C-alpha positions in Angstrom: -6.8 5.7 9.9 -10.0 5.8 8.2 -8.4 6.6 4.4 -11.4 6.8 2.2 -14.0 9.3 3.8 -12.9 12.5 2.2 -12.5 15.0 4.0 -11.4 17.6 1.5 -13.8 19.4 -1.4 -15.0 16.9 -4.3 -12.8 19.4 -6.9 -9.2 19.0 -5.0 -9.6 14.8 -5.1 -6.6 13.7 -6.8 -7.2 11.7 -10.5 -6.1 8.2 -8.6 -8.1 8.8 -5.3 -11.6 9.0 -7.4 -10.5 5.9 -9.3 -9.7 4.5 -6.2 -13.2 5.1 -4.6 -14.6 3.4 -7.9 -16.9 0.6 -6.5 -14.6 -2.0 -8.6 -11.6 -0.6 -7.3 -12.8 -2.4 -3.2 -9.8 -4.8 -3.3 -7.1 -2.1 -4.1 -8.9 0.1 -1.1 -8.8 -3.4 1.3 -5.3 -3.4 0.5 -4.2 0.0 0.8 -6.4 -0.2 4.4 -4.1 -3.5 5.0 -0.9 -1.4 4.1 -2.0 1.5 6.8 -2.9 -1.2 9.8 -1.1 0.0 13.0 0.2 3.7 11.3 -1.4 6.5 12.8 -1.8 10.1 11.3 0.8 11.9 13.9 0.0 15.3 12.4 -3.7 14.9 11.3 -2.6 15.8 7.6 -2.2 12.6 6.5 -5.7 11.4 5.1 -5.9 14.8 3.3 -2.6 14.8 1.5 -3.5 11.3 0.8 -6.7 12.1 -1.0 -5.0 15.8 -2.8 -1.9 14.5 -3.8 -1.8 11.0 -3.7 1.9 9.9 -4.4 4.0 10.8 -1.2 1.6 9.8 0.9 1.1 6.2 -1.3 5.3 5.4 -1.0 5.2 6.4 3.1 2.0 3.3 3.3 4.1 0.9 0.6 7.1 1.7 2.9 5.1 0.7 6.3 3.9 -2.5 4.7 7.2 -3.2 3.5 8.7 -2.5 6.8 6.2 -4.6 8.4 7.2 -7.4 5.7 10.7 -7.3 6.6 9.5 -7.6 10.7 10.9 -4.4 11.9 9.5 -2.6 14.9 8.2 1.0 14.7 8.0 3.2 17.1 5.3 6.2 16.2 5.9 8.5 19.4 8.1 10.6 17.4 6.3 13.4 15.0 9.6 12.8 12.6 11.8 11.4 10.8 8.9 9.1 9.1 9.7 6.0 10.3 12.0 5.2 14.0 13.2 1.3 13.5 13.9 0.1 16.4 14.0 -3.7 16.3 16.1 -6.0 14.9 18.3 -3.2 13.6 17.5 0.4 14.6 17.6 3.3 12.0 15.9 6.0 11.0 13.8 6.5 7.5 12.9 9.4 5.6 10.6 9.3 2.7 10.2 11.5 -0.3 9.5 11.6 -4.0 11.0 13.2 -7.1 8.4 15.6 -8.1 7.7 17.3 -11.6 9.5 19.6 -12.3 7.3 23.1 -11.9 4.8 23.3 -15.3 5.8 19.9 -16.1 3.1 17.6 -16.8 2.6 15.3 -13.0 3.7 12.0 -12.3 -0.1 10.3 -13.5 -0.6 9.9 -17.1 -3.8 8.7 -18.6 -3.5 5.8 -20.9 -0.3 3.6 -22.2 3.3 4.8 -21.2 4.8 6.2 -24.1 8.2 5.9 -25.0 10.4 8.9 -24.8 12.0 10.0 -28.1 15.4 10.2 -26.0 16.1 7.8 -23.3 19.3 10.0 -22.3 17.4 13.3 -21.8 14.5 11.1 -20.1 17.7 9.9 -18.2 19.2 12.5 -17.2 16.1 14.7 -16.0 15.0 11.8 -13.8 18.3 12.5 -12.3 18.3 15.8 -11.9 14.7 15.6 -9.8 16.3 12.7 -7.9 19.1 14.9 -6.6 17.2 17.8 -5.4 14.7 15.4 -3.5 17.8 14.1 -1.7 19.9 16.9 -1.3 16.5 18.6 0.3 16.3 15.3 2.7 20.0 16.0 3.5 19.7 19.8 4.4 16.5 18.7 6.6 18.9 15.5 8.4 21.7 18.5 8.8 19.4 21.4 10.1 17.1 19.4 12.5 17.0 15.7 12.5 20.4 15.3 13.9 19.8 17.0 17.2 17.2 14.2 17.7 18.0 12.0 20.4 15.7 9.2 18.9 18.2 9.8 15.1 21.3 11.0 16.5 24.0 8.0 16.1 21.3 5.7 14.2 21.9 5.2 10.5 20.1 7.8 8.1 17.9 6.0 5.1 16.3 8.5 2.7 13.6 6.0 0.8 13.0 7.6 -2.9 9.7 6.8 -5.2 9.9 8.5 -8.9 6.8 10.5 -9.7 8.6 13.2 -11.5 6.6 12.3 -14.8 3.9 10.4 -16.7 6.0 7.3 -16.5 8.6 7.6 -14.8 9.1 3.7 -13.8 10.5 3.6 -16.9 13.9 4.1 -15.6 14.2 1.3 -13.9 17.4 2.1 -11.8 19.5 3.6 -14.1 18.9 7.4 -12.6 19.5 6.7 -8.7 22.3 4.6 -10.3 23.4 7.6 -11.9 22.6 10.0 -8.8 24.3 8.2 -5.9 27.7 6.0 -7.5 28.3 8.5 -10.9 27.4 5.7 -13.5 25.6 6.2 -16.4 24.1 4.2 -18.9 24.1 5.2 -22.0 21.2 3.5 -23.6 21.3 5.9 -26.9 25.0 4.8 -27.5 24.1 1.7 -26.5 21.3 1.1 -29.0 23.4 2.1 -31.9 26.0 0.5 -31.5 23.5 -2.8 -32.3 26.1 -5.3 -30.3 25.5 -7.0 -27.0 27.7 -4.2 -25.5 26.4 -1.8 -22.6 27.8 1.5 -23.1 28.4 2.9 -19.3 30.4 6.0 -18.2 31.2 7.6 -15.0 29.7 10.9 -15.0 30.6 13.9 -12.6 27.1 16.0 -13.1 24.3 16.6 -15.3 23.3 19.6 -17.3 20.4 21.2 -15.7 20.0 24.6 -17.7 22.9 26.6 -19.5 25.9 27.0 -16.7 24.1 25.4 -14.3 25.3 21.6 -13.4 23.8 19.4 -10.8 26.5 17.2 -9.4 26.0 13.3 -8.8 28.2 10.5 -7.7 26.3 11.4 -4.2 27.8 8.2 -2.9 31.4 8.5 -4.6 32.8 10.4 -1.6 32.1 11.0 2.0 30.1 14.9 1.3 27.0 12.7 2.3 28.0 10.8 4.9 25.7 11.6 6.9 22.9 9.1 4.3 23.6 5.5 5.1 21.7 4.6 2.3 18.6 5.2 -0.1 15.6 2.9 -0.9 14.3 3.4 -4.4 10.8 2.4 -5.7 10.4 2.6 -9.2 7.7 -0.1 -9.4 5.6 1.3 -5.9 2.6 2.9 -7.8 -0.7 2.6 -8.9 0.6 -0.8 -10.5 1.8 -2.0 -7.4 -1.9 -1.8 -5.8 -3.3 -3.4 -9.4 -0.8 -6.4 -8.8 -1.1 -7.2 -5.4 -4.9 -6.6 -4.9 -7.5 -10.0 -4.3 -9.0 -9.3 -8.1 -8.5 -12.3 -10.0 -11.2 -11.9 -12.3 -10.1 -8.2 -13.5 -9.5 -8.3 -17.3 -5.5 -7.2 -16.9 -2.8 -8.2 -18.6 0.5 -7.8 -16.6 4.0 -7.6 -18.9 7.1 -7.9 -16.7 10.9 -7.7 -17.7 13.6 -10.0 -15.4 17.5 -9.9 -16.3 18.7 -11.4 -18.7 22.0 -13.8 -18.4 22.6 -14.2 -21.7 22.4 -10.7 -23.7 21.1 -7.0 -23.4 17.5 -7.4 -23.9 15.4 -8.1 -20.9 13.6 -11.6 -20.5 9.9 -10.5 -20.9 6.7 -12.5 -19.1 3.1 -12.1 -19.5 0.2 -13.2 -18.0 -3.6 -12.4 -17.0 -4.2 -11.3 -13.6 -6.2 -14.9 -12.2 -2.5 -16.2 -12.9 0.0 -13.2 -12.1 2.1 -13.2 -8.6 4.1 -10.6 -7.4 5.7 -9.8 -4.1 5.2 -6.8 -2.2 9.0 -5.8 -2.6 9.6 -7.3 -5.9 11.3 -4.5 -7.4 12.5 -2.0 -4.5 16.4 -1.2 -4.4 18.4 -0.5 -1.1 21.6 1.6 -2.6 24.5 1.8 0.4 26.7 4.6 0.9 30.2 3.3 0.7 31.3 6.3 2.6 28.5 6.7 5.3 29.4 7.3 8.9 26.9 5.6 9.8 26.2 2.1 8.0 23.1 0.6 7.5 23.7 -3.6 8.0 22.3 -5.2 4.8 20.5 -7.4 7.2 18.0 -4.5 7.3 17.0 -4.9 4.0 18.0 -8.5 3.3 14.9 -10.5 1.2 15.3 -12.8 -1.7 13.1 -10.2 -3.7 15.2 -7.3 -2.7 17.9 -5.7 -4.5 20.9 -3.9 -2.6 24.0 -2.2 -4.1 26.2 -3.5 -1.0 30.2 -1.8 -0.2 32.7 -4.1 -0.9 36.5 -3.4 -0.8 37.9 0.4 -1.0 34.8 2.3 -1.4 33.0 0.1 -4.1 29.4 -1.7 -4.5 28.3 -4.4 -6.0 25.0 -5.0 -7.0 23.1 -8.6 -5.2 19.6 -9.2 -6.5 17.4 -12.2 -7.9 17.9 -13.5 -10.7 14.3 -12.8 -11.9 14.6 -9.2 -10.5 11.3 -7.1 -11.8 12.9 -4.6 -13.8 9.9 -2.9 -15.0 5.5 -3.8 -15.3 3.2 -2.7 -17.4 -0.6 -3.6 -17.2 -2.9 -3.7 -20.2 -6.6 -3.3 -18.8 -10.2 -3.6 -20.4 -12.8 -1.8 -19.3 -16.3 -2.5 -19.9 -18.6 0.3 -20.3 -22.3 0.2 -20.7 -24.2 0.5 -24.1 -26.0 3.7 -24.8 -29.5 3.8 -26.4 
């Protein structure tokens, strides 16, 4: 695919695509070209959507790169779902993003991310957006995908990336764990406690508006047994391109957060671009459904840098993740502009 020759009017180009086309971002374009290698534009709309809406297409390109990294063989002879994996472990994967609510700001923000005033409200809103995206892909499976011979009988995986607001990545895995397993991390209560104690509690719904509650705990029973697992990528953003692009001379500083075995506060690391190392799949989660009719083998996404929520015992899951798993990434960059006059 030729991703970078504009095929739509200039006034419809996405702000990130415009930024991507700047001369200094040639390394990021080269990386995206590598991610797209071998991925056809099956419906003739992918390049247009990449240039106009960007986020959902970026997510698909990233997933394609990850599947290749994991050694999967892909069959693109079918129009849908997005990815049909044939070997070594057959499954199908449908990609989606959690988008902003109508009238709310887009996922693309300018400047450094702002911390929300109420972290609980921030997380609750994110859970609602995830549930909406999940539900749409479940309905698509029930109405259509399950009738396709290349889908029926194979594990069905939904891949979700959060682009529902600026700095959506700040919520890390808290919204997806709440949405799928009904376990809520109460950040405001945890901080108010002032001790080294995480306050979590089960939930079965999130208020969306007065009188309307969105059910959660989607993997807490067999209601969504069609879905084998969810792949969740909160860090598959423009920052991932910045982190992996071959541009050691760029004036950037990467601040990352990692689990702390000795306390609640995560470990912080800071490196300049020339010294920073990040893997393609760093920050990626795979969350399995204990009630899946077609369970997805843990081996399908087994990688030392990926976190997985794996079923064990009677209808329970446990997290398996690297000790230094990438929880969050923040980038500070310096742009030099020519002087005037």
